[in-house]
C-alpha positions, 0 to 999 in steps of 0.5 A: 536444542541450542542452535549453532552459530555462523561467523556473522552470529546468525543461527543456522538451526531452529531456536528453542521456543520462547514466549507464545502469543495468540494470533490477533484477529487480522492475523487469524483471518489472513491465515485462514484465507491464504492461497498459493495463487495469490501470495500474501506479501507486502514489499517495501523498496528503499532506494539509496544514492550510494553503496552499502558495506555488506558486513555493516548492513548485516550487523545493523539489520540483525541489531534492528531485529533484536531492537524489535523482538516482536518481529522475531516470530514464527508460527507454532505448528499444531493440529486443526482441532487446536483452539487457536493459532499462536506466534512463538517469539524466538529471541533471535533469527532462525537464519540470516534474512539478508541476501545480496543479489548478483548485479545485472540489468534485470536484477531489480525486476527479478527481485520485484517479481520474487516479492510478488510470487515468493512469500517468506515462510511463517515457520521461520523467524523472522517472516521477512527477507531483505534483498540488496540490489546494486544498480549501475547509474540510472534513476531512483527507480533503478532504470538505466541512465540516459545514453551518454550520461554516466551515473554512480552505483546506487543501492535498492533495499527490497524488504518482503514480508508475509502479510499474515505477520507484518505490515508495511508500517512495521517493515518501514520501522525496521528499516528505519532502525537499521539506518540509524544503526548503520549510519550511527545517527541518533534516533530523532523523535518521530511524531505520531499521527494526530486525529482531530475530533470530528465536528459532526457526523460523516455525510452519507451517500444519498439518493437526492432526497436525503435518504441514505443509500446502502447500495452494493459497491461496484467491482472493478470490471475485468479486462477483455481477455477471454475468460479461460485466460483470466481463470488460469492467471495467477499471482499479482501484477505491479506497476510503480510510478513517480509523480508530483506530490499533489498540492495541499489546500490552503489552511484556515485556523490550522485546518484544511478542507481536504488532505492529500490522502483525500485526493488519492481516494478521489483519484482512485474512485475516478480511475475505477469509474472511468475504467468501468465506463470504458468497459461498458459497465454502468456507473455505481457506488465505489467503496474504498478500504482505507487502513488507518494506523494510529501507532506511534512511529518511534522505536516503541512502535508495536510490530505486526499488523497494527492498522484498522481497516475502514471503508469510505463510500466514494459517492457524491451526495447528489447522484446527478454529479456522476455524469459530471465526474466520469465525463471525458473531462471531469467537472471541476466543481463536481470533483471539488464537492466530492473532495469535500464530502470525502474529507468529512467522511474520512475525518469521522472514520479516522477519529472513530474507534472500532475492531480492526476488521469489524464485529463479523471478524471478531465473531468468526475468530472467537475461540469457541470452535477449533481453528479448522472449523473457524477457518472453514466458516471464515472462507465460506463467509468470505465467499458469501460477502464477496459481492459486498467487498469494497472496490479497491484498497488505497493505503497511504503512508504520506510523507515517510516520517523517517530520514532513512539515513544510511551514512556514507550510502546516503539518505533514501531518495525514493520509497515504494511499497505495495499491498496484496491485491487478492480477489474478490477485490483484486486492486490496491493502490499504495502511496508514499512521498519522499524527497518531494515526490509521490511514489505510487504502486498499483498492484492488481490480481492477474485473475482480474486484469492483465498487463495492458489493463494495468497500464490503462488503470495507471494512466487513468489514476495519473489523470485523475490525480492531476484533476484533483490537483488542478481543483486544489491549485485553483483554490478551495474558496471557488468551490465553496470549501474555503474559510466559509466551509463548515467542516474543514479537516486537519491534514494529519494522514499525509503531511506532504509539502506542496509540490508542483501538480501532476501533469494532465493528460486528457484522454477519454476512457477506453482510448489508447494511451500515448507512448508516454503511458506507464507500461507494466512488466510483461513477465509473470509477477514482475514490475518495471518503473515508468521510463523503462516501461515507456522504452519497452512496451508490453 
């Protein structure tokens, strides 16, 4: 059956099938574990200072999809006894994924809520949607302008993708191609990530005697809501913040003791540790899942889920440092030691090669049994492995490698994105830097944390990142990680320019935060930005 066309050239009926591709390992595991309570969505949010022409944007986005035909896919329907899931490349979109949201004071908040609660269908090509929201004045986060201060209309592009099919890197590449086609600017070469060769083995967590410790990672402690309330909670909460980019350590011979990415990992581990202590939980080893993306960044970038997941043990080599790290004011020397240890671990993990989800996932997805049986086994294995699942997910794009120049609408002034936060992990932190600012998204499972707890965690993360910035600004030589350090690391993952450090707000875990603390949207699945949450506390 051939599809009919609209005036804009979009198909209004399902296109006949084209090339079929078996699901990769990551896609199949995600497909087996889908849940209506926690939609598997990824959202990318680009803020522009001007307005876009609707017809030009639709045309540019369609041409971008055709430029990346791997995005134009849908799941092939089938029975449970089939041997594998498969993607069907359609060659053209099944329908127009671009929509323009009716302007209003809560338009951006509602669009963010939809990004967390309404997953694009895998049965339609492409498994993504692009919402365009116009915001009158305000800041890059879409907040209302200060009283008496006029502001021009700005535009927010909110791209929501089904994470079974696509990841944030793929979505950002599609938006970059859209910007090139809309603005008419020639595509500039985009350097890919560079992984330094490891100079030695990664240090392991030890018990003080040099023996490696294989301890079960701690879980993020649930908040103080009654258990029945948490059990009935569904979906994710989200909070976005704009922070200064952490400073980089001075380099020697082109290498640095630790990167911005390492600072984000350490800040996340301190956040979790201090939160758990405030909830009366004992301190323990924090393990963080970190996506590593080795794909090229140009138009030839492979679409789909192209990252491999590695786990970083966030413990000091000396367990006696735990109390120093989780005190009211973390000991700067202990933080510096943890930064150096983390840098050596991440450098080794990023340079190593391996299966995207490890050998266990490869075994579970081997095409020896029908997909129905493989799905049941995968879900059982996931529940059995829940106690050993990492504590949190931290994903960092670093400095956005694309100009995202939409011509007369201007260049991107902010880019946020978020990753799913499904249980049993229940917490993800995503970061990207644009225009000299760090844009951080904290996303959590409502079955684990409520809005107030999300606010608390966001405040702890900001304080912890301020601590790592303070250590970095103080100079690595003071802590034994300068030119004399034996294992420096190249800053390949997060090549952000230096910026003023984050402001510190010393606050003991568990104590109330001041009125400037971040506040999440109290509406289900929603999120507000920092200043709006300060003005409208939950």
